[in-house]
C-alpha positions in Angstrom: -4.5 7.7 -4.0 -7.6 6.0 -2.8 -10.5 8.4 -2.3 -13.6 7.3 -0.4 -16.6 9.6 -0.6 -16.8 9.9 3.2 -14.6 12.6 4.8 -13.5 10.4 7.7 -13.1 6.8 6.7 -12.2 4.0 9.1 -9.6 2.0 7.3 -9.5 -1.8 7.7 -6.5 -4.2 7.5 -5.2 -4.2 4.0 -4.5 -7.3 2.0 -1.4 -7.2 -0.2 -1.1 -10.0 -2.8 2.7 -10.2 -3.0 4.8 -12.9 -4.6 8.5 -12.9 -3.8 9.2 -15.0 -6.9 12.2 -17.2 -7.3 15.0 -14.7 -6.8 17.0 -15.3 -3.7 17.2 -12.5 -1.1 13.9 -10.9 -2.2 12.1 -8.8 0.4 9.3 -6.2 0.5 8.4 -3.5 2.9 4.9 -1.9 2.6 4.1 1.6 3.8 1.0 3.8 3.8 0.5 7.5 4.3 -2.7 9.5 4.9 -3.8 13.0 3.9 -6.8 15.0 5.0 -9.7 15.8 2.7 -8.5 19.4 2.2 -5.1 18.2 0.8 -6.1 18.5 -2.8 -3.0 16.6 -3.9 -0.6 18.5 -1.7 2.1 16.0 -0.8 3.3 18.2 2.1 0.1 17.2 4.0 1.0 13.5 4.0 1.5 11.8 7.4 4.6 9.8 8.2 4.7 6.3 6.7 3.1 3.5 8.6 3.1 -0.3 8.0 0.0 -2.1 6.8 -0.4 -3.6 10.2 -0.7 -0.1 11.7 -3.2 1.3 9.1 -5.7 2.1 11.9 -3.4 5.0 12.7 -4.6 6.7 9.5 -8.4 6.4 10.4 -10.0 9.7 9.6 -7.6 10.6 6.7 -9.6 10.7 3.5 -6.7 9.9 1.1 -4.2 7.0 1.3 -1.0 6.6 -0.6 0.9 3.4 -0.5 4.4 2.2 -1.6 5.6 -1.3 -1.9 9.4 -1.3 -2.7 11.0 -4.6 -3.6 14.6 -5.6 -3.0 16.2 -8.6 -4.7 19.5 -9.9 -5.8 18.8 -10.4 -9.5 21.2 -12.8 -11.3 23.7 -11.3 -13.7 24.0 -14.0 -16.3 21.5 -13.9 -19.3 20.3 -17.5 -18.8 19.7 -17.1 -15.1 17.9 -13.8 -15.7 15.4 -15.4 -18.1 14.8 -18.3 -15.7 14.2 -16.2 -12.7 10.8 -14.9 -11.5 11.1 -11.4 -10.0 9.0 -10.3 -7.0 5.7 -8.7 -7.8 2.6 -7.0 -6.4 -0.4 -8.8 -7.7 -3.3 -7.0 -5.9 -4.1 -4.6 -3.1 -7.4 -4.6 -1.2 -8.1 -2.0 1.5 -11.5 -2.3 3.2 -13.0 0.8 4.8 -16.2 1.9 6.4 -17.9 5.3 6.8 -18.6 5.7 10.5 -21.3 8.3 9.9 -23.7 5.8 8.3 -22.2 5.9 4.8 -21.5 2.9 2.5 -18.6 0.5 2.8 -16.3 -0.8 0.1 
């Protein structure tokens, strides 16, 4: 989970570096969940999942958790498997600001 020092961050629009590779039928669905500062790792406090485009719904939640499941139709023959490039997540960047005069990252 990401953990800014400020108790009530304002989350910006995330950038996900995703490559779908060369496998036909590949797709990806991102989702984010928030938890309050008092959560202390308690997964029962997580919000319902939201898409990256709706991350502003999680403003004020100190912790973020994200999932990026991939779906693809991998080939079944050995030669085709070796020649294929599977989908992958290359990087994640989530800007945030501290509305009470704190630093940004």
